[in-house]
C-alpha positions in Angstrom: 23.8 343.5 197.5 25.8 344.8 194.6 29.1 346.5 195.3 28.5 350.1 196.5 31.0 352.8 197.1 30.3 356.2 198.6 32.2 359.1 197.0 33.1 361.4 199.9 33.8 364.2 197.4 30.2 364.3 196.2 28.5 363.6 199.5 28.4 365.5 202.8 30.2 362.6 204.6 33.8 362.7 205.5 36.2 360.0 204.4 35.8 357.9 207.5 32.0 358.1 207.5 31.9 357.2 203.8 34.1 354.1 204.4 31.9 353.0 207.3 28.7 353.5 205.4 30.1 351.6 202.4 31.1 348.7 204.5 27.7 348.6 206.2 25.8 348.7 202.9 27.8 345.9 201.4 27.0 343.6 204.3 23.2 344.1 204.1 20.6 341.8 202.6 17.9 343.4 200.4 15.4 343.1 203.3 17.8 344.9 205.7 18.5 347.6 203.1 14.7 348.2 202.7 14.3 348.4 206.5 17.1 351.0 206.8 15.8 353.1 203.9 12.4 353.3 205.6 13.9 354.0 208.9 16.1 356.9 207.6 13.1 358.3 205.7 11.2 358.3 209.0 14.0 360.1 210.8 14.0 362.8 208.1 10.3 363.3 208.1 10.1 363.7 211.9 13.3 365.8 212.4 11.4 369.0 212.4 9.1 368.0 215.4 11.8 366.2 217.4 10.4 362.7 216.9 12.7 359.8 216.0 11.4 357.0 213.8 11.1 353.5 215.1 11.4 350.5 212.8 8.1 348.8 212.1 9.3 345.6 210.5 8.6 343.4 213.5 6.2 345.5 215.6 3.2 346.8 213.6 0.8 345.0 211.3 0.8 346.3 207.8 -2.3 348.0 206.4 -4.5 346.0 204.2 -3.1 342.5 205.1 -6.1 340.6 206.6 -4.4 337.2 206.4 -1.1 337.2 208.2 2.0 335.1 207.3 3.1 332.7 210.0 6.8 332.0 209.6 8.0 329.0 211.7 11.7 328.5 212.1 13.7 325.5 213.3 17.4 326.2 213.7 20.3 324.7 215.6 22.6 327.6 215.3 20.4 330.5 214.2 20.7 330.7 210.4 17.0 329.7 209.8 15.9 332.2 212.5 17.9 335.0 210.9 16.4 334.4 207.5 12.9 334.0 209.0 13.3 337.5 210.6 14.5 338.9 207.3 11.5 337.5 205.5 9.1 339.1 208.1 10.9 342.5 207.6 10.5 342.2 203.8 6.9 341.0 204.0 5.9 343.9 206.2 7.8 346.4 204.0 5.7 345.1 201.1 2.4 345.7 203.0 1.8 342.1 204.5 1.4 341.2 208.1 3.9 338.6 209.3 5.3 337.1 212.4 8.2 334.8 213.1 7.9 332.0 215.7 10.4 329.5 217.1 9.0 326.0 216.4 9.8 325.2 220.0 7.3 327.9 221.2 4.6 327.0 218.7 1.6 324.8 219.6 1.4 322.1 216.9 -2.4 322.0 217.1 -2.5 325.6 215.9 -1.5 324.4 212.4 -5.1 323.9 211.5 -5.8 327.6 212.3 -3.1 328.9 209.9 -3.9 330.3 206.5 -0.4 331.2 205.2 2.4 329.1 206.5 6.1 329.5 205.8 8.7 327.0 207.1 12.4 327.9 207.5 14.2 324.8 208.9 17.6 323.3 209.0 18.7 319.7 209.0 20.9 318.5 211.8 23.5 315.7 211.6 22.4 312.8 209.4 18.9 314.0 208.4 17.5 314.9 211.8 15.5 317.9 212.7 17.1 320.5 214.9 16.2 320.3 218.6 13.6 323.0 218.5 11.9 321.4 215.5 11.6 317.9 216.8 8.1 318.2 218.3 6.5 319.8 215.3 8.2 317.4 212.9 6.9 314.5 214.9 3.4 316.0 215.1 2.9 316.4 211.3 3.8 312.7 210.9 1.5 311.5 213.7 -2.1 310.4 213.9 -3.2 313.7 215.4 -1.9 315.8 212.5 -4.8 317.9 211.1 -6.1 318.2 207.6 -4.7 321.4 206.1 -6.9 322.1 203.1 -6.9 325.8 202.5 -3.5 326.4 204.0 -1.0 328.0 201.6 2.7 327.2 202.4 6.3 327.4 201.3 9.4 325.8 202.7 13.0 327.0 202.8 15.4 324.1 203.7 18.9 324.7 205.2 21.6 322.0 204.9 25.1 320.9 204.0 25.5 318.9 200.7 28.5 317.1 202.2 26.0 315.1 204.2 24.0 312.2 202.6 20.6 313.4 203.8 21.0 317.0 202.5 18.1 319.3 203.6 16.1 316.2 204.7 14.1 318.0 207.4 13.0 320.7 205.0 12.1 318.0 202.5 10.0 316.2 205.2 8.0 319.3 206.0 7.5 320.1 202.3 6.2 316.6 201.5 4.1 316.1 204.6 2.4 319.5 204.5 1.3 318.7 200.9 0.0 315.3 202.0 -2.0 316.9 204.7 -3.8 319.0 202.1 -1.9 322.3 202.1 -1.2 324.1 198.8 2.4 325.0 197.9 2.7 328.6 196.8 6.4 328.7 196.1 8.5 325.6 195.4 10.9 324.5 198.2 14.4 325.8 197.9 17.3 323.7 199.4 20.2 325.9 200.6 23.8 324.7 201.0 26.3 326.2 203.4 26.7 329.3 201.3 23.1 330.5 201.2 23.0 334.3 201.4 22.1 335.1 197.8 19.8 332.1 197.3 18.0 333.0 200.5 17.5 336.6 199.4 16.1 335.5 196.1 13.7 333.1 197.8 12.5 335.9 200.2 11.8 338.2 197.2 9.9 335.4 195.5 7.8 334.4 198.5 6.9 338.0 199.4 5.9 338.7 195.8 3.8 335.5 195.4 2.0 335.7 198.7 1.3 339.4 198.0 -0.4 338.3 194.8 -2.2 335.5 196.6 -3.5 337.8 199.3 -4.4 340.8 197.1 -1.4 342.8 198.4 -1.8 345.8 200.7 -0.3 349.2 201.2 3.4 349.2 202.0 4.1 349.5 205.7 4.7 353.0 207.0 8.4 353.9 207.0 8.1 355.5 210.5 6.2 355.2 213.7 5.6 357.5 216.7 8.2 356.3 219.2 10.0 359.2 220.8 13.7 358.7 221.7 15.2 360.9 224.3 18.2 363.0 223.1 21.5 361.2 223.5 20.0 357.7 223.1 19.9 355.4 220.1 16.8 353.6 218.8 18.8 350.5 218.0 22.2 349.3 219.1 24.9 349.6 216.4 25.6 346.4 214.5 29.1 345.3 213.8 30.4 346.1 210.4 32.0 342.7 210.1 30.1 339.7 208.7 30.5 336.6 206.6 30.4 338.8 203.5 32.8 341.4 205.0 35.1 339.6 207.5 37.6 341.2 209.8 41.3 340.4 209.1 42.7 339.1 212.4 46.3 338.4 213.3 47.4 335.3 215.2 48.7 336.0 218.7 49.2 332.5 220.2 49.3 329.0 218.8 50.0 326.4 221.5 49.5 322.6 221.4 47.4 321.6 224.5 48.4 317.9 224.4 51.3 316.5 226.2 54.1 314.4 224.6 52.9 311.0 223.5 49.2 311.9 222.9 47.3 310.5 220.0 45.5 313.9 219.7 46.7 317.3 218.4 44.6 320.1 219.8 45.7 323.7 219.6 44.8 326.7 221.7 44.6 329.6 219.3 44.4 333.3 220.2 43.5 335.9 217.6 43.8 339.7 217.9 40.5 341.6 217.7 41.7 344.9 219.1 40.0 347.9 217.4 37.7 345.5 215.5 34.5 346.4 217.4 33.7 342.7 217.3 31.5 341.6 220.3 30.3 338.2 221.3 28.7 336.3 224.1 29.7 332.9 225.6 28.1 330.3 223.4 28.8 332.1 220.2 31.0 330.7 217.5 33.8 332.3 215.4 33.4 332.0 211.6 36.6 331.6 209.7 36.9 332.1 206.0 39.7 329.6 205.2 42.1 329.1 202.3 43.0 325.8 200.8 46.4 324.3 201.3 48.7 325.5 198.4 50.0 321.9 198.0 46.5 320.5 197.6 45.8 323.2 195.1 48.9 322.4 193.1 48.1 318.6 193.1 44.6 319.2 191.9 45.7 321.5 189.0 48.2 318.9 188.0 45.5 316.2 188.1 43.4 318.4 185.8 46.3 318.9 183.4 45.6 322.6 183.7 47.8 325.7 184.2 47.9 327.6 187.5 47.8 330.8 185.5 44.8 329.9 183.4 42.2 332.7 183.7 38.8 331.6 185.0 35.6 333.3 186.1 35.7 333.3 189.8 33.3 334.6 192.5 34.2 338.2 191.9 35.4 338.3 188.3 38.4 337.0 186.3 41.1 335.4 188.4 43.8 332.8 187.9 42.8 329.1 188.4 45.3 328.9 191.3 43.6 331.9 193.1 40.1 330.5 192.5 41.0 327.1 193.9 43.0 328.5 196.8 40.6 331.2 198.1 37.2 330.8 196.6 36.1 327.2 196.1 35.7 324.0 198.1 38.2 321.5 196.6 38.4 318.7 199.1 34.9 317.5 200.4 33.4 315.1 197.9 29.6 315.5 197.7 26.9 313.8 195.7 25.8 317.0 194.0 29.4 317.6 192.8 29.7 314.0 191.6 26.4 314.3 189.6 27.7 317.5 187.9 31.1 316.0 187.2 29.5 312.8 185.8 27.7 314.8 183.2 31.0 315.9 181.8 32.8 312.5 182.3 30.2 310.4 180.5 31.6 307.4 182.3 29.4 304.3 182.6 31.1 303.1 185.8 30.6 306.5 187.4 27.0 306.8 186.3 26.3 303.4 187.7 27.2 304.7 191.2 24.6 307.4 190.9 21.5 305.3 190.5 19.3 305.0 193.6 20.1 301.3 194.1 23.8 302.1 194.4 23.6 304.6 197.3 25.6 302.4 199.6 28.3 301.8 197.0 28.5 305.6 196.3 28.8 306.3 200.1 31.6 303.7 200.3 33.4 305.4 197.4 33.0 308.9 198.9 34.2 307.8 202.4 37.7 309.2 202.9 38.1 310.5 199.4 38.5 314.1 198.1 37.6 315.7 194.8 41.1 315.0 193.5 40.4 311.3 193.7 37.4 311.6 191.5 39.4 313.6 189.0 42.1 311.0 189.0 39.8 307.9 188.9 37.5 309.3 186.2 39.5 311.8 184.1 37.9 314.1 181.6 40.3 314.8 178.7 38.7 318.0 177.4 37.9 319.7 180.7 39.5 323.1 181.2 40.2 324.8 184.5 37.3 327.2 183.7 35.0 324.2 183.1 36.0 322.6 186.4 35.5 325.7 188.5 31.9 325.9 187.3 31.2 322.6 189.0 32.5 323.7 192.4 30.6 325.1 195.3 31.9 328.2 197.2 34.4 327.5 200.0 32.2 327.6 203.1 33.3 329.2 206.4 34.2 327.0 209.3 32.7 327.6 212.7 34.5 327.1 216.0 33.1 327.6 219.5 34.6 330.6 221.1 36.7 329.6 224.2 36.9 333.0 225.8 34.7 335.7 227.3 34.5 339.1 225.8 34.3 340.6 229.2 37.5 338.9 230.3 39.4 339.3 227.0 37.8 342.1 225.0 40.8 342.3 222.5 41.3 338.6 221.9 39.3 335.6 220.7 40.4 332.1 221.9 39.7 328.9 220.1 40.2 325.2 220.9 41.0 323.5 217.5 41.6 319.8 216.8 44.0 319.5 213.9 42.5 317.0 211.5 45.2 314.8 209.9 44.7 311.2 208.6 45.6 308.9 205.7 43.0 307.3 203.4 43.2 305.5 200.0 47.0 306.0 199.9 47.0 309.8 200.3 47.6 312.0 203.3 44.4 314.0 204.1 43.8 317.0 206.4 41.1 319.5 207.4 41.0 322.8 205.6 40.6 325.3 208.4 42.1 323.3 211.2 45.4 322.8 209.5 45.5 326.4 208.3 45.1 327.4 211.9 47.6 324.8 213.2 50.3 325.2 210.5 49.8 328.3 208.4 48.1 330.9 210.5 51.2 333.0 211.0 51.6 333.5 207.3 48.6 335.7 206.7 45.7 337.4 208.5 42.6 335.3 209.0 39.2 336.6 207.8 36.8 336.2 210.7 33.3 337.1 211.8 31.0 336.3 214.8 28.3 333.7 214.3 25.8 334.4 217.1 24.2 331.3 218.6 20.9 332.3 220.3 20.3 328.8 221.4 23.3 328.3 223.5 23.5 330.9 226.2 24.2 331.3 229.9 21.1 331.9 232.1 20.3 335.5 232.7 20.1 334.7 236.4 23.7 334.7 237.7 22.6 332.7 240.7 21.2 329.8 238.6 23.3 326.6 238.7 24.6 325.1 235.4 25.8 321.7 234.4 28.3 321.7 231.5 29.1 318.5 229.5 31.9 318.9 227.0 34.4 316.1 226.2 37.3 316.9 223.9 37.2 320.2 222.1 33.5 320.5 223.3 35.0 322.0 226.5 35.7 325.3 224.6 32.5 327.2 225.2 32.5 326.2 228.9 35.8 327.9 229.4 34.1 331.0 228.1 31.2 330.3 230.4 33.5 330.2 233.4 35.4 333.3 232.4 32.1 335.2 232.0 30.7 334.0 235.3 34.0 335.0 237.0 33.8 338.5 235.5 30.2 338.9 236.6 30.8 337.6 240.1 28.1 335.1 239.5 27.0 333.2 242.5 25.5 330.2 240.8 27.0 326.8 241.2 29.0 325.4 238.3 29.6 321.7 237.5 31.5 320.5 234.5 31.9 317.0 232.9 35.0 316.6 230.8 36.3 313.6 228.9 39.4 312.8 226.8 41.7 309.8 226.3 44.5 310.3 228.9 44.8 312.4 232.1 48.5 313.0 231.6 48.4 314.2 228.0 44.8 315.4 227.2 43.4 317.4 230.2 42.7 320.6 228.3 42.9 323.8 230.3 43.7 321.9 233.5 45.3 324.9 235.1 42.2 327.0 234.5 39.9 324.4 235.9 42.0 323.8 239.0 42.2 327.5 239.7 38.5 328.0 239.4 38.0 325.0 241.7 40.4 326.4 244.3 38.8 329.8 244.0 35.3 328.3 244.6 33.9 329.3 241.3 33.9 325.7 240.0 31.7 323.7 242.4 32.4 320.3 240.9 34.3 318.6 238.1 33.9 315.0 237.0 36.4 313.7 234.4 36.4 310.6 232.2 39.7 309.6 230.7 38.7 306.7 228.5 42.0 305.0 227.9 43.5 305.2 231.4 41.9 301.9 232.5 40.9 298.6 230.8 37.2 299.5 230.4 36.6 302.7 228.4 34.9 305.4 230.5 33.0 308.3 228.9 31.2 311.3 230.2 27.8 309.6 230.0 29.2 307.0 232.4 30.2 309.7 234.9 26.7 311.2 234.5 25.1 307.9 235.5 27.4 307.5 238.5 26.4 310.9 239.8 22.7 310.5 238.8 21.2 311.4 242.2 23.2 314.7 242.4 22.6 315.5 238.7 18.8 315.1 239.3 19.0 317.2 242.4 20.8 320.0 240.5 18.1 319.9 237.8 15.3 320.1 240.3 17.2 323.0 241.9 16.9 325.0 238.6 20.1 323.9 236.8 20.5 324.4 233.1 22.2 321.5 231.2 24.6 322.3 228.4 26.1 319.7 226.0 28.8 320.5 223.4 30.7 318.2 221.1 30.2 315.2 218.8 26.6 314.8 217.6 26.9 311.3 216.3 27.7 309.3 219.4 28.4 311.4 222.5 25.3 313.7 222.3 23.0 310.8 221.8 24.6 308.8 224.7 24.4 311.8 227.0 20.7 312.3 226.0 19.9 308.7 226.8 21.8 309.0 230.1 19.7 312.0 231.1 16.5 310.3 230.2 17.5 307.3 232.4 18.5 309.6 235.3 15.1 311.5 235.1 13.1 308.3 234.8 14.8 306.8 237.9 14.7 309.7 240.2 11.4 311.2 239.1 9.8 307.8 239.0 8.6 308.2 235.4 8.2 305.9 232.5 10.1 306.5 229.2 7.4 308.7 227.8 7.2 310.8 231.0 11.0 311.2 231.1 11.1 312.3 227.5 8.3 314.9 228.3 10.3 316.1 231.3 13.4 316.6 229.2 11.4 318.3 226.5 10.0 320.8 229.0 13.5 321.5 230.1 14.3 322.3 226.5 11.3 324.6 226.1 12.4 326.4 229.3 15.9 326.8 227.7 17.3 324.6 230.5 18.6 321.9 228.1 20.8 323.4 225.4 23.0 321.6 222.9 25.7 322.8 220.6 26.6 319.6 218.8 28.2 318.9 215.5 
């Protein structure tokens, strides 16, 4: 959306209403703005007869659209799902019939029945599909995949260019659907972490092209016939704060959770959200719009041979180079797309040699542990200005942290569990952008924050249902929120937590809370794995295997299993342990155990928030 300001002097709104409306409008995507304009038109049209309009974007088929669009989304944290829903709203506003379906709920064999197929899918970890896309991804590569001649399709891929296999799952779907005979209507778009504008442009293009393909249709009606009783609202009010319009939060508490002598540095952070209107559920994450370390900015400017005061075109107009590098652009993480753009300016044979396909391993080795400043120093470009350099950078992405507190228990505060990232590589001290800002510099300024809702990591609606929580290290954060929430609800369900860290004496995060919940009877059981307190390293997956009979009994009794933390090693090891537990106690072979666990996933009884 372009910047919009409501002038209260020329409108019937008072100053407060005008400010609220301006804030809301600036946070909307084009699809959302279209929806609201139709909704308000419906309200106005029915005001005289007492009817209140209901939104039609996701409920009524549009007139004249005989071939519906099927929008399948695969998403670990919800971004692909959100964009899929925006696409459906935009399509129906344009007169097309559309529906969004979670890939986990979709029957793969139905692919051959589709006429117009749109895929919105993220890539998880090192090129893997998200949990809810695994089955469909495997199916299209299997022997039972159907021929898809006559199917029109388009793919939107979500990813992070700091990973080697950027948008790999989206690329897989795009390539394989074409191999199966489907016809691409709109070219695949690969989205990086800052994807809002590109996603909106893709939605506009897809809706326009499919409308042309299908012969269009009349725009969907702007109102329906749902009557809302006086004093009630048709839709709950949305927060005015978002990634585009974050809330400025003050730091309340910053405490190191580790004891003296620990090799770790984990901070408990509390932020003030009073009067913000922010609301969240256990399992949601907090998005933080970070700023780069002033020292790192100064070192990079010096390496460029530029001036901090040089005027450059930033994200929102002309700013100083120092401001742009501090607040607007990613200046640490070294990615292949950045190196490719930088190499065009550097015209260096040695650097170009690293970018050929045969040198992928050498490039990965060079990138490991290095930042952008290393590339600038190793391959200097004599005639590059600060303005030239800024054009090569990607926008500074937000960082997400699992919320470690319940809104019901702490409505005016958000708690985080943050591991401070500090290390040395290639002769230079390195550190994380947001984690060190939170650990070292969060008292200096207000932090821009927003809620990132995770629909795929939620407590069961049944308060009497048992839960098993597996969260080593900072992965324990959301489970602290789970316990606070269940305590506030007076939930009767049994609660079992597996926690792991290096040492009992120095790294038992939130020990006082866990012991209190155990003494109060809320925490039914806690198994801990302190890996360095004995000769043989012990991790949470080992504790799962030791308690395998009880774990399976809880699962059979309706327990939901939650896993949070490291995706590369821990999550895979825990997954394998669960498969072995199920195979042993359900007397199943490997295929049967995998099917059992997949069914738990479909029932939302196996949920993972791994990173």
